[in-house]
VEXBA-379458 format. One record per residue: residue number from 1; x, y, z of N, C-alpha, C in turn. Coordinates in steps of 0.05 Angstrom, whole numbers, always signed. Layout:
BEGIN
[NUM,[X,Y,Z],[X,Y,Z],[X,Y,Z]],
...
***
This chain:
BEGIN
[1,[-5,+411,-1138],[+10,+424,-1116],[+5,+455,-1117]],
[2,[+8,+468,-1094],[+4,+497,-1095],[+26,+511,-1109]],
[3,[+20,+533,-1122],[+40,+550,-1134],[+47,+571,-1114]],
[4,[+69,+567,-1099],[+76,+585,-1077],[+90,+610,-1088]],
[5,[+78,+633,-1084],[+90,+658,-1093],[+112,+666,-1075]],
[6,[+107,+664,-1049],[+128,+672,-1029],[+121,+660,-1002]],
[7,[+139,+644,-992],[+136,+633,-965],[+163,+634,-951]],
[8,[+161,+637,-925],[+185,+639,-908],[+180,+625,-881]],
[9,[+200,+611,-871],[+197,+598,-845],[+222,+603,-829]],
[10,[+218,+613,-804],[+241,+619,-786],[+237,+604,-760]],
[11,[+258,+594,-749],[+258,+583,-722],[+273,+602,-704]],
[12,[+259,+612,-684],[+269,+633,-666],[+268,+623,-637]],
[13,[+282,+637,-619],[+283,+630,-591],[+290,+600,-588]],
[14,[+312,+593,-599],[+323,+565,-597],[+302,+544,-607]],
[15,[+287,+551,-627],[+267,+533,-637],[+241,+532,-623]],
[16,[+239,+548,-601],[+214,+548,-586],[+192,+564,-599]],
[17,[+199,+581,-618],[+180,+597,-633],[+185,+593,-663]],
[18,[+165,+586,-677],[+168,+582,-706],[+149,+602,-720]],
[19,[+160,+617,-738],[+145,+637,-753],[+145,+630,-782]],
[20,[+122,+629,-795],[+122,+626,-824],[+100,+644,-835]],
[21,[+105,+653,-860],[+86,+672,-873],[+90,+669,-903]],
[22,[+69,+675,-917],[+71,+674,-946],[+45,+675,-961]],
[23,[+46,+669,-986],[+23,+668,-1004],[+23,+643,-1019]],
[24,[+2,+627,-1017],[+0,+602,-1033],[-24,+603,-1051]],
[25,[-21,+593,-1075],[-44,+590,-1093],[-48,+561,-1100]],
[26,[-72,+553,-1104],[-79,+525,-1109],[-94,+524,-1136]],
[27,[-86,+506,-1153],[-100,+502,-1178],[-125,+485,-1175]],
[28,[-127,+470,-1153],[-150,+453,-1147],[-152,+450,-1117]],
[29,[-174,+441,-1107],[-176,+438,-1078],[-153,+420,-1067]],
[30,[-140,+429,-1047],[-116,+416,-1036],[-122,+405,-1008]],
[31,[-121,+379,-1005],[-125,+366,-979],[-98,+360,-966]],
[32,[-95,+368,-941],[-70,+364,-927],[-76,+351,-900]],
[33,[-66,+327,-895],[-69,+314,-870],[-41,+314,-856]],
[34,[-41,+324,-832],[-16,+325,-817],[-22,+324,-787]],
[35,[-1,+322,-771],[-5,+321,-742],[+2,+348,-729]],
[36,[-15,+357,-711],[-8,+380,-694],[+12,+372,-673]],
[37,[+31,+389,-668],[+49,+384,-646],[+39,+399,-621]],
[38,[+48,+390,-598],[+39,+403,-574],[+48,+432,-573]],
[39,[+31,+450,-563],[+37,+478,-561],[+14,+495,-569]],
[40,[+21,+520,-575],[+1,+541,-582],[+7,+550,-611]],
[41,[-13,+548,-628],[-10,+556,-656],[-30,+579,-661]],
[42,[-20,+600,-673],[-36,+623,-680],[-33,+629,-709]],
[43,[-55,+631,-724],[-54,+637,-752],[-71,+661,-758]],
[44,[-60,+680,-772],[-76,+702,-782],[-78,+698,-813]],
[45,[-103,+693,-821],[-109,+688,-850],[-119,+714,-862]],
[46,[-102,+727,-878],[-109,+753,-890],[-129,+749,-912]],
[47,[-126,+727,-927],[-145,+721,-948],[-144,+691,-953]],
[48,[-165,+681,-967],[-167,+653,-972],[-188,+639,-955]],
[49,[-193,+614,-961],[-212,+599,-946],[-201,+571,-942]],
[50,[-207,+559,-919],[-200,+531,-914],[-220,+518,-896]],
[51,[-221,+492,-897],[-237,+476,-879],[-218,+460,-862]],
[52,[-223,+459,-836],[-205,+446,-818],[-220,+429,-798]],
[53,[-209,+405,-793],[-220,+387,-773],[-196,+377,-757]],
[54,[-199,+378,-730],[-178,+368,-712],[-188,+343,-698]],
[55,[-172,+321,-700],[-180,+296,-688],[-208,+289,-698]],
[56,[-227,+282,-680],[-254,+275,-687],[-274,+298,-683]],
[57,[-263,+323,-682],[-280,+346,-677],[-296,+354,-702]],
[58,[-313,+374,-699],[-329,+384,-721],[-311,+399,-741]],
[59,[-319,+397,-766],[-305,+412,-787],[-313,+441,-786]],
[60,[-293,+459,-788],[-299,+488,-788],[-289,+500,-814]],
[61,[-304,+519,-825],[-295,+534,-848],[-285,+561,-840]],
[62,[-260,+568,-847],[-248,+593,-840],[-245,+610,-865]],
[63,[-255,+634,-864],[-254,+653,-887],[-239,+678,-878]],
[64,[-217,+684,-891],[-202,+708,-884],[-216,+733,-892]],
[65,[-210,+755,-878],[-189,+758,-857],[-199,+747,-830]],
[66,[-184,+728,-819],[-193,+715,-794],[-168,+706,-779]],
[67,[-172,+703,-753],[-151,+692,-735],[-160,+664,-726]],
[68,[-140,+647,-723],[-145,+619,-715],[-126,+612,-692]],
[69,[-137,+602,-670],[-121,+595,-647],[-125,+566,-641]],
[70,[-103,+551,-639],[-104,+523,-632],[-84,+517,-609]],
[71,[-94,+506,-588],[-77,+498,-566],[-80,+468,-562]],
[72,[-57,+454,-563],[-58,+425,-562],[-37,+416,-541]],
[73,[-44,+396,-526],[-26,+385,-506],[-11,+360,-515]],
[74,[-17,+351,-539],[-5,+327,-549],[-6,+326,-579]],
[75,[+8,+307,-591],[+7,+304,-620],[-21,+295,-629]],
[76,[-33,+309,-647],[-61,+305,-655],[-64,+307,-685]],
[77,[-80,+289,-697],[-85,+290,-726],[-101,+315,-734]],
[78,[-94,+326,-757],[-108,+350,-768],[-113,+346,-797]],
[79,[-137,+353,-806],[-145,+350,-834],[-153,+377,-845]],
[80,[-140,+387,-866],[-147,+413,-877],[-152,+411,-908]],
[81,[-171,+426,-917],[-177,+428,-946],[-175,+458,-953]],
[82,[-157,+464,-972],[-153,+492,-981],[-168,+495,-1008]],
[83,[-183,+517,-1010],[-198,+522,-1034],[-181,+537,-1055]],
[84,[-186,+533,-1081],[-169,+544,-1101],[-177,+572,-1112]],
[85,[-199,+583,-1102],[-210,+606,-1116],[-195,+632,-1110]],
[86,[-183,+635,-1086],[-169,+659,-1080],[-142,+653,-1066]],
[87,[-122,+670,-1068],[-96,+664,-1056],[-98,+662,-1026]],
[88,[-83,+644,-1014],[-81,+641,-985],[-58,+658,-975]],
[89,[-64,+680,-962],[-44,+698,-951],[-45,+695,-920]],
[90,[-22,+689,-908],[-23,+682,-880],[+3,+689,-865]],
[91,[+0,+691,-839],[+23,+692,-821],[+17,+673,-798]],
[92,[+36,+656,-791],[+32,+634,-772],[+54,+635,-751]],
[93,[+45,+633,-726],[+64,+632,-703],[+58,+607,-687]],
[94,[+79,+591,-682],[+76,+568,-665],[+96,+569,-642]],
[95,[+86,+565,-617],[+103,+567,-593],[+99,+543,-576]],
[96,[+121,+535,-563],[+118,+515,-542],[+114,+528,-515]],
[97,[+107,+513,-495],[+100,+525,-469],[+123,+540,-456]],
[98,[+148,+533,-463],[+170,+547,-452],[+171,+576,-461]],
[99,[+158,+581,-485],[+157,+609,-495],[+132,+623,-485]],
[100,[+109,+611,-488],[+85,+626,-481],[+80,+625,-451]],
[101,[+92,+605,-436],[+93,+606,-407],[+68,+595,-393]],
[102,[+72,+588,-368],[+50,+577,-352],[+28,+598,-347]],
[103,[+36,+624,-345],[+16,+644,-338],[-5,+646,-361]],
[104,[+5,+646,-386],[-14,+648,-408],[-31,+622,-410]],
[105,[-18,+599,-406],[-33,+574,-406],[-54,+574,-384]],
[106,[-48,+584,-361],[-68,+585,-339],[-89,+606,-346]],
[107,[-81,+628,-358],[-101,+648,-366],[-121,+637,-386]],
[108,[-111,+621,-405],[-129,+609,-424],[-149,+590,-410]],
[109,[-139,+574,-391],[-156,+556,-376],[-177,+572,-360]],
[110,[-168,+594,-347],[-186,+610,-331],[-208,+623,-347]],
[111,[-200,+633,-371],[-220,+647,-388],[-241,+628,-398]],
[112,[-233,+603,-403],[-251,+583,-414],[-268,+569,-394]],
[113,[-259,+569,-369],[-273,+555,-348],[-301,+567,-345]],
[114,[-321,+550,-346],[-349,+558,-343],[-362,+566,-369]],
[115,[-347,+567,-391],[-359,+573,-417],[-360,+547,-433]],
[116,[-382,+533,-430],[-385,+507,-442],[-387,+508,-473]],
[117,[-394,+532,-483],[-398,+534,-512],[-372,+534,-527]],
[118,[-349,+539,-513],[-323,+539,-527],[-304,+519,-515]],
[119,[-312,+505,-494],[-294,+484,-484],[-297,+458,-500]],
[120,[-275,+445,-506],[-277,+419,-520],[-291,+399,-501]],
[121,[-308,+381,-512],[-322,+362,-495],[-304,+341,-484]],
[122,[-280,+338,-495],[-260,+320,-485],[-236,+336,-476]],
[123,[-228,+334,-451],[-206,+351,-441],[-179,+346,-456]],
[124,[-177,+323,-469],[-152,+318,-484],[-153,+328,-513]],
[125,[-177,+337,-521],[-180,+347,-549],[-169,+376,-550]],
[126,[-155,+383,-571],[-144,+410,-573],[-166,+431,-574]],
[127,[-160,+454,-564],[-179,+477,-565],[-175,+491,-592]],
[128,[-196,+497,-606],[-195,+512,-631],[-215,+535,-630]],
[129,[-204,+559,-632],[-220,+583,-632],[-215,+600,-657]],
[130,[-235,+613,-667],[-231,+632,-690],[-245,+658,-684]],
[131,[-237,+678,-698],[-251,+704,-697],[-243,+720,-722]],
[132,[-259,+740,-729],[-251,+758,-751],[-225,+772,-743]],
[133,[-208,+776,-762],[-183,+791,-758],[-188,+821,-763]],
[134,[-187,+837,-742],[-190,+865,-745],[-165,+879,-757]],
[135,[-167,+905,-760],[-145,+919,-773],[-118,+917,-758]],
[136,[-117,+917,-731],[-91,+913,-717],[-78,+887,-724]],
[137,[-94,+865,-725],[-82,+839,-732],[-74,+838,-761]],
[138,[-90,+849,-778],[-82,+850,-807],[-56,+866,-811]],
[139,[-54,+888,-796],[-30,+905,-799],[-5,+890,-790]],
[140,[-7,+875,-767],[+16,+860,-757],[+24,+838,-777]],
[141,[+4,+824,-788],[+10,+803,-807],[+24,+815,-832]],
[142,[+14,+838,-841],[+26,+850,-865],[+55,+860,-859]],
[143,[+59,+869,-834],[+86,+878,-827],[+106,+854,-827]],
[144,[+96,+831,-819],[+113,+807,-820],[+118,+799,-849]],
[145,[+98,+800,-866],[+100,+791,-893],[+117,+811,-910]],
[146,[+117,+836,-902],[+133,+856,-917],[+153,+869,-898]],
[147,[+169,+852,-885],[+188,+862,-864],[+206,+884,-875]],
[148,[+205,+908,-862],[+221,+930,-872],[+250,+930,-863]],
[149,[+258,+910,-846],[+284,+909,-835],[+301,+888,-848]],
[150,[+326,+894,-854],[+344,+874,-866],[+369,+873,-848]],
[151,[+386,+853,-854],[+410,+851,-839],[+406,+833,-814]],
[152,[+426,+833,-797],[+425,+815,-774],[+403,+821,-754]],
[153,[+392,+846,-755],[+371,+853,-736],[+343,+844,-746]],
[154,[+342,+833,-770],[+316,+825,-781],[+302,+804,-764]],
[155,[+316,+784,-755],[+304,+763,-739],[+293,+774,-713]],
[156,[+306,+794,-702],[+297,+806,-677],[+271,+821,-682]],
[157,[+269,+835,-704],[+244,+849,-711],[+221,+829,-715]],
[158,[+226,+808,-730],[+205,+788,-735],[+197,+774,-710]],
[159,[+216,+768,-692],[+209,+755,-667],[+190,+772,-651]],
[160,[+196,+798,-649],[+179,+817,-634],[+151,+818,-646]],
[161,[+150,+820,-673],[+124,+822,-686],[+108,+796,-683]],
[162,[+122,+773,-684],[+109,+747,-680],[+96,+745,-653]],
[163,[+110,+754,-632],[+99,+753,-605],[+76,+773,-602]],
[164,[+79,+796,-615],[+57,+816,-614],[+32,+805,-628]],
[165,[+36,+793,-651],[+13,+783,-666],[+0,+761,-650]],
[166,[+16,+743,-637],[+4,+721,-622],[-12,+732,-598]],
[167,[-2,+752,-585],[-16,+762,-561],[-42,+776,-569]],
[168,[-42,+791,-591],[-67,+805,-600],[-87,+784,-610]],
[169,[-77,+763,-624],[-96,+743,-634],[-108,+727,-612]],
[170,[-93,+720,-592],[-104,+705,-569],[-125,+722,-555]],
[171,[-119,+747,-550],[-139,+764,-537],[-164,+767,-554]],
[172,[-161,+770,-580],[-183,+774,-598],[-201,+749,-599]],
[173,[-188,+726,-601],[-204,+701,-603],[-219,+695,-577]],
[174,[-206,+700,-554],[-220,+695,-528],[-243,+715,-524]],
[175,[-238,+740,-531],[-259,+760,-528],[-283,+754,-546]],
[176,[-277,+746,-570],[-298,+739,-589],[-314,+715,-580]],
[177,[-300,+694,-571],[-313,+670,-563],[-331,+674,-538]],
[178,[-321,+690,-520],[-336,+695,-495],[-359,+715,-499]],
[179,[-358,+730,-520],[-379,+751,-524],[-401,+741,-543]],
[180,[-396,+720,-558],[-416,+711,-578],[-440,+699,-563]],
[181,[-464,+706,-571],[-488,+695,-559],[-492,+665,-567]],
[182,[-479,+657,-589],[-481,+629,-597],[-509,+620,-605]],
[183,[-522,+635,-624],[-548,+627,-634],[-547,+600,-648]],
[184,[-568,+585,-645],[-569,+559,-658],[-574,+562,-688]],
[185,[-557,+549,-704],[-560,+549,-732],[-563,+521,-742]],
[186,[-586,+515,-753],[-591,+487,-762],[-573,+480,-786]],
[187,[-570,+454,-790],[-554,+445,-813],[-567,+454,-839]],
[188,[-593,+456,-840],[-607,+466,-864],[-600,+495,-869]],
[189,[-599,+511,-847],[-592,+539,-850],[-563,+542,-860]],
[190,[-545,+525,-850],[-517,+526,-859],[-516,+520,-889]],
[191,[-531,+501,-898],[-531,+495,-927],[-541,+519,-943]],
[192,[-562,+533,-932],[-572,+556,-945],[-553,+579,-945]],
[193,[-537,+582,-924],[-516,+602,-923],[-495,+597,-944]],
[194,[-487,+571,-947],[-468,+564,-968],[-480,+571,-996]],
[195,[-506,+566,-999],[-520,+573,-1024],[-519,+603,-1029]],
[196,[-523,+618,-1008],[-522,+648,-1011],[-494,+656,-1019]],
[197,[-474,+644,-1007],[-446,+650,-1015],[-441,+645,-1044]],
[198,[-451,+621,-1053],[-447,+614,-1081],[-461,+634,-1100]],
[199,[-484,+643,-1092],[-499,+663,-1108],[-483,+689,-1110]],
[200,[-472,+698,-1087],[-456,+722,-1087],[-432,+720,-1105]],
[201,[-418,+697,-1103],[-394,+693,-1119],[-401,+693,-1149]],
[202,[-423,+680,-1155],[-431,+678,-1183],[-442,+704,-1195]],
[203,[-450,+723,-1177],[-461,+748,-1187],[-447,+772,-1176]],
[204,[-420,+769,-1171],[-406,+790,-1157],[-405,+816,-1173]],
[205,[-407,+815,-1199],[-407,+839,-1215],[-432,+855,-1212]],
[206,[-454,+842,-1207],[-480,+855,-1203],[-496,+840,-1182]],
[207,[-488,+842,-1157],[-499,+825,-1136],[-528,+833,-1129]],
[208,[-544,+815,-1119],[-571,+821,-1111],[-572,+836,-1085]],
[209,[-594,+848,-1079],[-597,+862,-1053],[-598,+840,-1031]],
[210,[-596,+849,-1006],[-597,+830,-984],[-624,+816,-984]],
[211,[-645,+831,-989],[-672,+818,-988],[-675,+797,-1010]],
[212,[-665,+804,-1034],[-666,+785,-1057],[-648,+761,-1052]],
[213,[-624,+766,-1041],[-606,+744,-1036],[-618,+725,-1015]],
[214,[-630,+736,-994],[-642,+719,-973],[-664,+702,-985]],
[215,[-681,+714,-1002],[-703,+700,-1014],[-692,+677,-1032]],
[216,[-672,+683,-1048],[-660,+663,-1066],[-648,+640,-1051]],
[217,[-638,+645,-1027],[-624,+624,-1012],[-643,+610,-993]],
[218,[-668,+619,-992],[-688,+606,-974],[-685,+614,-945]],
[219,[-677,+639,-941],[-674,+650,-914],[-688,+677,-912]],
[220,[-690,+687,-887],[-698,+715,-884],[-673,+731,-879]],
[221,[-675,+758,-880],[-651,+775,-878],[-637,+771,-851]],
[222,[-652,+768,-830],[-640,+765,-803],[-623,+739,-802]],
[223,[-634,+717,-812],[-619,+692,-813],[-595,+694,-832]],
[224,[-598,+708,-854],[-576,+711,-872],[-552,+726,-859]],
[225,[-558,+748,-846],[-537,+764,-833],[-524,+748,-810]],
[226,[-541,+736,-793],[-530,+721,-770],[-515,+697,-780]],
[227,[-525,+684,-801],[-512,+660,-811],[-484,+666,-823]],
[228,[-482,+688,-837],[-456,+695,-849],[-435,+701,-826]],
[229,[-444,+714,-806],[-426,+720,-783],[-418,+694,-769]],
[230,[-436,+675,-766],[-430,+650,-753],[-413,+632,-769]],
[231,[-419,+630,-795],[-405,+611,-813],[-378,+622,-823]],
[232,[-379,+648,-831],[-355,+659,-844],[-342,+681,-827]],
[233,[-353,+688,-804],[-341,+707,-787],[-341,+735,-797]],
[234,[-359,+742,-815],[-359,+769,-827],[-387,+774,-837]],
[235,[-392,+799,-846],[-418,+807,-857],[-420,+799,-886]],
[236,[-444,+799,-897],[-448,+793,-925],[-433,+813,-943]],
[237,[-434,+838,-936],[-421,+859,-952],[-390,+855,-951]],
[238,[-379,+850,-927],[-351,+847,-924],[-341,+822,-939]],
[239,[-357,+801,-938],[-349,+776,-953],[-348,+782,-983]],
[240,[-369,+795,-993],[-369,+801,-1022],[-346,+819,-1030]],
[241,[-340,+840,-1014],[-318,+858,-1021],[-292,+843,-1021]],
[242,[-288,+826,-1001],[-263,+811,-999],[-260,+793,-1024]],
[243,[-281,+779,-1031],[-279,+761,-1055],[-273,+777,-1080]],
[244,[-287,+799,-1083],[-282,+816,-1107],[-253,+825,-1109]],
[245,[-242,+834,-1086],[-215,+844,-1086],[-195,+822,-1091]],
[246,[-200,+799,-1080],[-182,+776,-1084],[-182,+767,-1113]],
[247,[-205,+766,-1126],[-207,+759,-1154],[-192,+780,-1171]],
[248,[-196,+805,-1165],[-182,+827,-1179],[-152,+825,-1175]],
[249,[-143,+819,-1151],[-115,+816,-1145],[-103,+795,-1163]],
[250,[-116,+772,-1164],[-106,+750,-1180],[-105,+757,-1210]],
[251,[-126,+770,-1220],[-126,+778,-1248],[-104,+797,-1255]],
[252,[-100,+817,-1238],[-80,+838,-1243],[-52,+826,-1241]],
[253,[-47,+810,-1220],[-21,+798,-1216],[-13,+779,-1238]],
[254,[-33,+766,-1250],[-27,+747,-1272],[-19,+761,-1298]],
[255,[-26,+787,-1300],[-20,+802,-1324],[-41,+797,-1346]],
[256,[-63,+783,-1340],[-82,+776,-1360],[-99,+800,-1369]],
[257,[-104,+818,-1351],[-121,+841,-1358],[-110,+867,-1346]],
[258,[-120,+889,-1356],[-111,+915,-1345],[-125,+920,-1318]],
[259,[-116,+940,-1304],[-128,+947,-1278],[-157,+955,-1282]],
[260,[-163,+971,-1302],[-191,+979,-1306],[-209,+956,-1314]],
[261,[-198,+937,-1329],[-214,+914,-1337],[-219,+896,-1313]],
[262,[-199,+893,-1295],[-203,+877,-1271],[-224,+889,-1253]],
[263,[-224,+916,-1251],[-244,+930,-1235],[-271,+925,-1247]],
[264,[-274,+927,-1273],[-300,+923,-1286],[-310,+894,-1282]],
[265,[-292,+874,-1284],[-300,+846,-1282],[-311,+839,-1254]],
[266,[-301,+854,-1233],[-310,+847,-1206],[-332,+867,-1197]],
[267,[-339,+886,-1214],[-362,+903,-1207],[-356,+930,-1195]],
[268,[-331,+940,-1199],[-324,+966,-1188],[-317,+986,-1210]],
[269,[-322,+1012,-1204],[-311,+1033,-1221],[-281,+1037,-1215]],
[270,[-265,+1045,-1234],[-236,+1047,-1231],[-227,+1064,-1207]],
[271,[-239,+1087,-1203],[-230,+1105,-1181],[-236,+1093,-1154]],
[272,[-260,+1083,-1150],[-267,+1071,-1124],[-250,+1045,-1120]],
[273,[-246,+1030,-1141],[-231,+1006,-1139],[-203,+1011,-1130]],
[274,[-189,+1031,-1141],[-162,+1037,-1133],[-160,+1044,-1103]],
[275,[-180,+1059,-1094],[-180,+1067,-1065],[-183,+1043,-1047]],
[276,[-202,+1026,-1052],[-207,+1004,-1033],[-185,+982,-1037]],
[277,[-174,+980,-1061],[-152,+960,-1065],[-128,+968,-1049]],
[278,[-120,+994,-1050],[-97,+1003,-1034],[-103,+1000,-1004]],
[279,[-127,+1006,-996],[-134,+1003,-968],[-132,+974,-958]],
[280,[-140,+955,-976],[-140,+927,-968],[-112,+915,-969]],
[281,[-96,+921,-991],[-71,+907,-995],[-46,+924,-989]],
[282,[-50,+950,-985],[-27,+967,-978],[-11,+976,-1002]],
[283,[-20,+968,-1026],[-6,+977,-1051],[-28,+985,-1071]],
[284,[-20,+1000,-1092],[-39,+1007,-1112],[-41,+983,-1132]],
[285,[-64,+981,-1146],[-66,+959,-1166],[-44,+959,-1187]],
[286,[-35,+983,-1195],[-14,+985,-1215],[+12,+974,-1206]],
[287,[+17,+973,-1180],[+43,+963,-1170],[+45,+932,-1173]],
[288,[+23,+919,-1178],[+23,+890,-1182],[+34,+882,-1209]],
[289,[+32,+901,-1228],[+39,+894,-1256],[+69,+895,-1261]],
***
C-alpha cells in the first residue's frame, strides 16, 4: 500500500465539486482499478509517473509535471499503475455538469470537432487529454497543497483555486492537443524511448550527451527529442532534472543523507542544487530535514 504523507479531500458546491490533493509514495508498483464517474476530471501531476487506460482505449504514460483532462458521460472502467520510484504529488478537481455548465461542455465539443487526432473513435468513450503543466498550473497546484488560509474561509479559498486550476488546465490541454503536429512514432521507437529513459535514470549522476544517449538507445537525436515530447510530454533535459530532484527530495526527506550528499548522489554541486531545488519545490533543501 502507498505510504501517504499528506492527502486531503473536500466536497464543495453541495458535492458538485470534489477537490483532493496530496503526496503518495509507493514501495512497489501499485495497480488500481476503479470506475470513472460521469463528469469532468482535471489532474495536475506535479511529480511522479503513472500509466492509465480508460475502458478499452490505449494505455498512456503520464510523467509529471503534467495536466490530465478526462471527460466522461457515463460510468467507465479505469486501470492505473503507479510507479514507485518518485513521490506522486498531485491536485485533482472533479466536477459534474451542473458545476462546469453546458457552455464549457459545448466549448469542449466545438474545440474537438474536426480534430480527428484527439477525438475518441467511439462517441461513448471518455475523452482523455494530457499536456505538460507549465508554471501557472504548477503554482496553482502548489497553492492548493500549501493553502495559506485557515478558518471558515479556507473552503472558499480552495474552491476558487480549484475552479481556477480546472479552467487553466482545460485551456492548456485543448491548446496543446490542437497545436501538436502528431508525428507518427512507431512501437519500436517507443520502446527505444523507454530504453533512453532507463539509461538516463541509471546514469543520472553522470548522464551521456544527447548524441551518445540517442546512439545507445538506437535512435537519432531528432527522434530522441521528438519521442520524449510525445511519450513523456517534456524534453530530455527537463525529464532528467525532474528525476534528479525527485530522488534528492526523497533522500533528504527520509533523513538518510545530508543535503550535500543528496546533491552529489544525483549529480549536482551544492550551490546550484539549492537554487534549482527551491525553484522546483518552493522550499530550500534544508527545510525538509
